[in-house]
mmCIF file as gemmi writes it, N, C-alpha and C atoms, coordinates in Angstrom:
data_model
loop_
_atom_site.group_PDB
_atom_site.id
_atom_site.type_symbol
_atom_site.label_atom_id
_atom_site.label_alt_id
_atom_site.label_comp_id
_atom_site.label_asym_id
_atom_site.label_entity_id
_atom_site.label_seq_id
_atom_site.pdbx_PDB_ins_code
_atom_site.Cartn_x
_atom_site.Cartn_y
_atom_site.Cartn_z
_atom_site.occupancy
_atom_site.B_iso_or_equiv
_atom_site.pdbx_formal_charge
_atom_site.auth_seq_id
_atom_site.auth_asym_id
_atom_site.pdbx_PDB_model_num
ATOM 1 N N . MET Axp A 1 ? 0.884 -19.784 -14.608 1 0 ? 1 A 1
ATOM 2 C CA . MET Axp A 1 ? 0.372 -18.44 -14.728 1 0 ? 1 A 1
ATOM 3 C C . MET Axp A 1 ? 0.187 -18.015 -16.175 1 0 ? 1 A 1
ATOM 4 N N . GLY Axp A 2 ? 0.474 -18.87 -17.1 1 0 ? 2 A 1
ATOM 5 C CA . GLY Axp A 2 ? 0.239 -18.52 -18.491 1 0 ? 2 A 1
ATOM 6 C C . GLY Axp A 2 ? 1.301 -17.6 -19.052 1 0 ? 2 A 1
ATOM 7 N N . SER Axp A 3 ? 0.884 -16.638 -19.88 1 0 ? 3 A 1
ATOM 8 C CA . SER Axp A 3 ? 1.841 -15.752 -20.539 1 0 ? 3 A 1
ATOM 9 C C . SER Axp A 3 ? 2.015 -14.42 -19.816 1 0 ? 3 A 1
ATOM 10 N N . LYS Axp A 4 ? 1.473 -14.296 -18.607 1 0 ? 4 A 1
ATOM 11 C CA . LYS Axp A 4 ? 1.628 -13.062 -17.844 1 0 ? 4 A 1
ATOM 12 C C . LYS Axp A 4 ? 3.069 -12.902 -17.396 1 0 ? 4 A 1
ATOM 13 N N . THR Axp A 5 ? 3.532 -11.669 -17.348 1 0 ? 5 A 1
ATOM 14 C CA . THR Axp A 5 ? 4.861 -11.427 -16.794 1 0 ? 5 A 1
ATOM 15 C C . THR Axp A 5 ? 4.776 -11.494 -15.278 1 0 ? 5 A 1
ATOM 16 N N . LEU Axp A 6 ? 5.904 -11.698 -14.649 1 0 ? 6 A 1
ATOM 17 C CA . LEU Axp A 6 ? 5.964 -11.723 -13.194 1 0 ? 6 A 1
ATOM 18 C C . LEU Axp A 6 ? 5.455 -10.404 -12.613 1 0 ? 6 A 1
ATOM 19 N N . CYS Axp A 7 ? 5.664 -9.334 -13.328 1 0 ? 7 A 1
ATOM 20 C CA . CYS Axp A 7 ? 5.221 -8.008 -12.906 1 0 ? 7 A 1
ATOM 21 C C . CYS Axp A 7 ? 3.697 -7.919 -12.783 1 0 ? 7 A 1
ATOM 22 N N . GLU Axp A 8 ? 2.99 -8.758 -13.511 1 0 ? 8 A 1
ATOM 23 C CA . GLU Axp A 8 ? 1.528 -8.733 -13.506 1 0 ? 8 A 1
ATOM 24 C C . GLU Axp A 8 ? 0.907 -9.652 -12.449 1 0 ? 8 A 1
ATOM 25 N N . TRP Axp A 9 ? 1.718 -10.493 -11.805 1 0 ? 9 A 1
ATOM 26 C CA . TRP Axp A 9 ? 1.192 -11.383 -10.778 1 0 ? 9 A 1
ATOM 27 C C . TRP Axp A 9 ? 0.659 -10.564 -9.619 1 0 ? 9 A 1
ATOM 28 N N . ARG Axp A 10 ? -0.4 -11.024 -9.011 1 0 ? 10 A 1
ATOM 29 C CA . ARG Axp A 10 ? -0.98 -10.406 -7.824 1 0 ? 10 A 1
ATOM 30 C C . ARG Axp A 10 ? -0.668 -11.279 -6.612 1 0 ? 10 A 1
ATOM 31 N N . ARG Axp A 11 ? -0.654 -10.687 -5.453 1 0 ? 11 A 1
ATOM 32 C CA . ARG Axp A 11 ? -0.292 -11.422 -4.226 1 0 ? 11 A 1
ATOM 33 C C . ARG Axp A 11 ? -1.112 -12.691 -4.037 1 0 ? 11 A 1
ATOM 34 N N . HIS Axp A 12 ? -2.38 -12.631 -4.317 1 0 ? 12 A 1
ATOM 35 C CA . HIS Axp A 12 ? -3.23 -13.806 -4.094 1 0 ? 12 A 1
ATOM 36 C C . HIS Axp A 12 ? -2.941 -14.939 -5.081 1 0 ? 12 A 1
ATOM 37 N N . GLU Axp A 13 ? -2.223 -14.656 -6.167 1 0 ? 13 A 1
ATOM 38 C CA . GLU Axp A 13 ? -1.874 -15.683 -7.155 1 0 ? 13 A 1
ATOM 39 C C . GLU Axp A 13 ? -0.619 -16.457 -6.773 1 0 ? 13 A 1
ATOM 40 N N . ILE Axp A 14 ? 0.22 -15.872 -5.958 1 0 ? 14 A 1
ATOM 41 C CA . ILE Axp A 14 ? 1.52 -16.462 -5.638 1 0 ? 14 A 1
ATOM 42 C C . ILE Axp A 14 ? 1.404 -17.831 -4.966 1 0 ? 14 A 1
ATOM 43 N N . PRO Axp A 15 ? 0.615 -17.987 -3.902 1 0 ? 15 A 1
ATOM 44 C CA . PRO Axp A 15 ? 0.558 -19.31 -3.252 1 0 ? 15 A 1
ATOM 45 C C . PRO Axp A 15 ? 0.093 -20.443 -4.168 1 0 ? 15 A 1
ATOM 46 N N . SER Axp A 16 ? -0.757 -20.143 -5.124 1 0 ? 16 A 1
ATOM 47 C CA . SER Axp A 16 ? -1.271 -21.202 -5.993 1 0 ? 16 A 1
ATOM 48 C C . SER Axp A 16 ? -0.268 -21.643 -7.054 1 0 ? 16 A 1
ATOM 49 N N . ASP Axp A 17 ? 0.786 -20.879 -7.273 1 0 ? 17 A 1
ATOM 50 C CA . ASP Axp A 17 ? 1.781 -21.249 -8.29 1 0 ? 17 A 1
ATOM 51 C C . ASP Axp A 17 ? 3.205 -21.048 -7.767 1 0 ? 17 A 1
ATOM 52 N N . LEU Axp A 18 ? 3.423 -21.426 -6.514 1 0 ? 18 A 1
ATOM 53 C CA . LEU Axp A 18 ? 4.719 -21.235 -5.869 1 0 ? 18 A 1
ATOM 54 C C . LEU Axp A 18 ? 5.84 -22.01 -6.565 1 0 ? 18 A 1
ATOM 55 N N . LYS Axp A 19 ? 5.53 -23.172 -7.1 1 0 ? 19 A 1
ATOM 56 C CA . LYS Axp A 19 ? 6.549 -23.976 -7.791 1 0 ? 19 A 1
ATOM 57 C C . LYS Axp A 19 ? 7.097 -23.217 -9.01 1 0 ? 19 A 1
ATOM 58 N N . SER Axp A 20 ? 6.22 -22.609 -9.791 1 0 ? 20 A 1
ATOM 59 C CA . SER Axp A 20 ? 6.653 -21.817 -10.947 1 0 ? 20 A 1
ATOM 60 C C . SER Axp A 20 ? 7.456 -20.597 -10.503 1 0 ? 20 A 1
ATOM 61 N N . LEU Axp A 21 ? 7.011 -19.965 -9.437 1 0 ? 21 A 1
ATOM 62 C CA . LEU Axp A 21 ? 7.71 -18.781 -8.936 1 0 ? 21 A 1
ATOM 63 C C . LEU Axp A 21 ? 9.14 -19.12 -8.527 1 0 ? 21 A 1
ATOM 64 N N . ARG Axp A 22 ? 9.32 -20.237 -7.855 1 0 ? 22 A 1
ATOM 65 C CA . ARG Axp A 22 ? 10.675 -20.662 -7.454 1 0 ? 22 A 1
ATOM 66 C C . ARG Axp A 22 ? 11.573 -20.824 -8.679 1 0 ? 22 A 1
ATOM 67 N N . ARG Axp A 23 ? 11.024 -21.409 -9.734 1 0 ? 23 A 1
ATOM 68 C CA . ARG Axp A 23 ? 11.806 -21.633 -10.958 1 0 ? 23 A 1
ATOM 69 C C . ARG Axp A 23 ? 12.159 -20.302 -11.622 1 0 ? 23 A 1
ATOM 70 N N . ILE Axp A 24 ? 11.225 -19.374 -11.645 1 0 ? 24 A 1
ATOM 71 C CA . ILE Axp A 24 ? 11.424 -18.084 -12.314 1 0 ? 24 A 1
ATOM 72 C C . ILE Axp A 24 ? 12.459 -17.215 -11.605 1 0 ? 24 A 1
ATOM 73 N N . VAL Axp A 25 ? 12.457 -17.232 -10.275 1 0 ? 25 A 1
ATOM 74 C CA . VAL Axp A 25 ? 13.335 -16.313 -9.532 1 0 ? 25 A 1
ATOM 75 C C . VAL Axp A 25 ? 14.675 -16.92 -9.123 1 0 ? 25 A 1
ATOM 76 N N . SER Axp A 26 ? 14.88 -18.217 -9.381 1 0 ? 26 A 1
ATOM 77 C CA . SER Axp A 26 ? 16.155 -18.818 -9.022 1 0 ? 26 A 1
ATOM 78 C C . SER Axp A 26 ? 17.259 -18.286 -9.928 1 0 ? 26 A 1
ATOM 79 N N . LYS Axp A 27 ? 18.36 -17.933 -9.342 1 0 ? 27 A 1
ATOM 80 C CA . LYS Axp A 27 ? 19.528 -17.397 -10.049 1 0 ? 27 A 1
ATOM 81 C C . LYS Axp A 27 ? 19.136 -16.275 -11.013 1 0 ? 27 A 1
ATOM 82 N N . PRO Axp A 28 ? 18.619 -15.172 -10.496 1 0 ? 28 A 1
ATOM 83 C CA . PRO Axp A 28 ? 18.15 -14.081 -11.357 1 0 ? 28 A 1
ATOM 84 C C . PRO Axp A 28 ? 19.268 -13.45 -12.189 1 0 ? 28 A 1
ATOM 85 N N . LYS Axp A 29 ? 18.947 -13.144 -13.426 1 0 ? 29 A 1
ATOM 86 C CA . LYS Axp A 29 ? 19.874 -12.474 -14.342 1 0 ? 29 A 1
ATOM 87 C C . LYS Axp A 29 ? 19.325 -11.126 -14.787 1 0 ? 29 A 1
ATOM 88 N N . PHE Axp A 30 ? 18.033 -10.881 -14.496 1 0 ? 30 A 1
ATOM 89 C CA . PHE Axp A 30 ? 17.378 -9.654 -14.921 1 0 ? 30 A 1
ATOM 90 C C . PHE Axp A 30 ? 16.568 -9.059 -13.778 1 0 ? 30 A 1
ATOM 91 N N . VAL Axp A 31 ? 16.384 -7.757 -13.819 1 0 ? 31 A 1
ATOM 92 C CA . VAL Axp A 31 ? 15.533 -7.053 -12.873 1 0 ? 31 A 1
ATOM 93 C C . VAL Axp A 31 ? 14.602 -6.155 -13.684 1 0 ? 31 A 1
ATOM 94 N N . CYS Axp A 32 ? 13.378 -5.969 -13.212 1 0 ? 32 A 1
ATOM 95 C CA . CYS Axp A 32 ? 12.436 -5.105 -13.915 1 0 ? 32 A 1
ATOM 96 C C . CYS Axp A 32 ? 12.737 -3.648 -13.56 1 0 ? 32 A 1
ATOM 97 N N . GLY Axp A 33 ? 12.873 -2.823 -14.563 1 0 ? 33 A 1
ATOM 98 C CA . GLY Axp A 33 ? 13.128 -1.408 -14.358 1 0 ? 33 A 1
ATOM 99 C C . GLY Axp A 33 ? 11.916 -0.661 -13.836 1 0 ? 33 A 1
ATOM 100 N N . LYS Axp A 34 ? 10.749 -1.285 -13.867 1 0 ? 34 A 1
ATOM 101 C CA . LYS Axp A 34 ? 9.512 -0.654 -13.409 1 0 ? 34 A 1
ATOM 102 C C . LYS Axp A 34 ? 9.194 -0.997 -11.95 1 0 ? 34 A 1
ATOM 103 N N . CYS Axp A 35 ? 9.277 -2.281 -11.598 1 0 ? 35 A 1
ATOM 104 C CA . CYS Axp A 35 ? 8.839 -2.699 -10.261 1 0 ? 35 A 1
ATOM 105 C C . CYS Axp A 35 ? 9.926 -3.374 -9.433 1 0 ? 35 A 1
ATOM 106 N N . ALA Axp A 36 ? 11.109 -3.576 -9.993 1 0 ? 36 A 1
ATOM 107 C CA . ALA Axp A 36 ? 12.278 -4.151 -9.309 1 0 ? 36 A 1
ATOM 108 C C . ALA Axp A 36 ? 12.154 -5.643 -9.004 1 0 ? 36 A 1
ATOM 109 N N . ARG Axp A 37 ? 11.216 -6.333 -9.628 1 0 ? 37 A 1
ATOM 110 C CA . ARG Axp A 37 ? 11.157 -7.787 -9.474 1 0 ? 37 A 1
ATOM 111 C C . ARG Axp A 37 ? 12.322 -8.394 -10.259 1 0 ? 37 A 1
ATOM 112 N N . SER Axp A 38 ? 12.764 -9.577 -9.865 1 0 ? 38 A 1
ATOM 113 C CA . SER Axp A 38 ? 13.889 -10.206 -10.551 1 0 ? 38 A 1
ATOM 114 C C . SER Axp A 38 ? 13.478 -11.567 -11.09 1 0 ? 38 A 1
ATOM 115 N N . ALA Axp A 39 ? 14.176 -11.991 -12.154 1 0 ? 39 A 1
ATOM 116 C CA . ALA Axp A 39 ? 13.88 -13.268 -12.801 1 0 ? 39 A 1
ATOM 117 C C . ALA Axp A 39 ? 15.118 -13.763 -13.532 1 0 ? 39 A 1
ATOM 118 N N . ASN Axp A 40 ? 15.105 -15.034 -13.897 1 0 ? 40 A 1
ATOM 119 C CA . ASN Axp A 40 ? 16.244 -15.604 -14.615 1 0 ? 40 A 1
ATOM 120 C C . ASN Axp A 40 ? 16.112 -15.501 -16.13 1 0 ? 40 A 1
ATOM 121 N N . ASP Axp A 41 ? 14.977 -14.995 -16.617 1 0 ? 41 A 1
ATOM 122 C CA . ASP Axp A 41 ? 14.76 -14.821 -18.052 1 0 ? 41 A 1
ATOM 123 C C . ASP Axp A 41 ? 14.029 -13.502 -18.283 1 0 ? 41 A 1
ATOM 124 N N . ARG Axp A 42 ? 14.437 -12.747 -19.267 1 0 ? 42 A 1
ATOM 125 C CA . ARG Axp A 42 ? 13.853 -11.427 -19.528 1 0 ? 42 A 1
ATOM 126 C C . ARG Axp A 42 ? 12.375 -11.481 -19.894 1 0 ? 42 A 1
ATOM 127 N N . ASP Axp A 43 ? 11.918 -12.611 -20.417 1 0 ? 43 A 1
ATOM 128 C CA . ASP Axp A 43 ? 10.52 -12.756 -20.823 1 0 ? 43 A 1
ATOM 129 C C . ASP Axp A 43 ? 9.543 -12.716 -19.648 1 0 ? 43 A 1
ATOM 130 N N . TYR Axp A 44 ? 10.035 -12.897 -18.43 1 0 ? 44 A 1
ATOM 131 C CA . TYR Axp A 44 ? 9.168 -12.878 -17.252 1 0 ? 44 A 1
ATOM 132 C C . TYR Axp A 44 ? 8.942 -11.469 -16.717 1 0 ? 44 A 1
ATOM 133 N N . LEU Axp A 45 ? 9.598 -10.456 -17.28 1 0 ? 45 A 1
ATOM 134 C CA . LEU Axp A 45 ? 9.521 -9.091 -16.768 1 0 ? 45 A 1
ATOM 135 C C . LEU Axp A 45 ? 9.044 -8.132 -17.848 1 0 ? 45 A 1
ATOM 136 N N . CYS Axp A 46 ? 8.386 -7.041 -17.44 1 0 ? 46 A 1
ATOM 137 C CA . CYS Axp A 46 ? 7.849 -6.108 -18.434 1 0 ? 46 A 1
ATOM 138 C C . CYS Axp A 46 ? 8.897 -5.102 -18.92 1 0 ? 46 A 1
ATOM 139 N N . GLN Axp A 47 ? 9.862 -4.735 -18.076 1 0 ? 47 A 1
ATOM 140 C CA . GLN Axp A 47 ? 10.934 -3.823 -18.485 1 0 ? 47 A 1
ATOM 141 C C . GLN Axp A 47 ? 12.273 -4.384 -17.996 1 0 ? 47 A 1
ATOM 142 N N . PRO Axp A 48 ? 12.726 -5.491 -18.601 1 0 ? 48 A 1
ATOM 143 C CA . PRO Axp A 48 ? 13.921 -6.181 -18.104 1 0 ? 48 A 1
ATOM 144 C C . PRO Axp A 48 ? 15.212 -5.405 -18.32 1 0 ? 48 A 1
ATOM 145 N N . LEU Axp A 49 ? 16.038 -5.416 -17.29 1 0 ? 49 A 1
ATOM 146 C CA . LEU Axp A 49 ? 17.393 -4.869 -17.339 1 0 ? 49 A 1
ATOM 147 C C . LEU Axp A 49 ? 18.332 -5.968 -16.87 1 0 ? 49 A 1
ATOM 148 N N . ARG Axp A 50 ? 19.418 -6.181 -17.608 1 0 ? 50 A 1
ATOM 149 C CA . ARG Axp A 50 ? 20.362 -7.239 -17.252 1 0 ? 50 A 1
ATOM 150 C C . ARG Axp A 50 ? 21.131 -6.847 -15.999 1 0 ? 50 A 1
ATOM 151 N N . LEU Axp A 51 ? 21.212 -7.798 -15.056 1 0 ? 51 A 1
ATOM 152 C CA . LEU Axp A 51 ? 22.045 -7.611 -13.872 1 0 ? 51 A 1
ATOM 153 C C . LEU Axp A 51 ? 23.466 -7.966 -14.269 1 0 ? 51 A 1
ATOM 154 N N . LYS Axp A 52 ? 24.389 -7.105 -13.999 1 0 ? 52 A 1
ATOM 155 C CA . LYS Axp A 52 ? 25.781 -7.377 -14.347 1 0 ? 52 A 1
ATOM 156 C C . LYS Axp A 52 ? 26.491 -7.998 -13.171 1 0 ? 52 A 1
ATOM 157 N N . GLU Axp A 53 ? 27.268 -9.027 -13.449 1 0 ? 53 A 1
ATOM 158 C CA . GLU Axp A 53 ? 28.076 -9.658 -12.42 1 0 ? 53 A 1
ATOM 159 C C . GLU Axp A 53 ? 29.375 -8.875 -12.282 1 0 ? 53 A 1
ATOM 160 N N . GLU Axp A 54 ? 29.785 -8.676 -11.043 1 0 ? 54 A 1
ATOM 161 C CA . GLU Axp A 54 ? 31.041 -7.939 -10.805 1 0 ? 54 A 1
ATOM 162 C C . GLU Axp A 54 ? 32.081 -8.819 -10.226 1 0 ? 54 A 1
């Protein structure tokens, strides 16, 4: 998907890059404060917030 954040992905793009999506969302450490998507690296989100482990 290039340099786009996960927040910018459109539904029709997901099936064509499912392998990348699996890698991005496995063991999430961040959530987007704008759209609530989650990722394992803050660079994949437009407004990343760290998920705290309890």
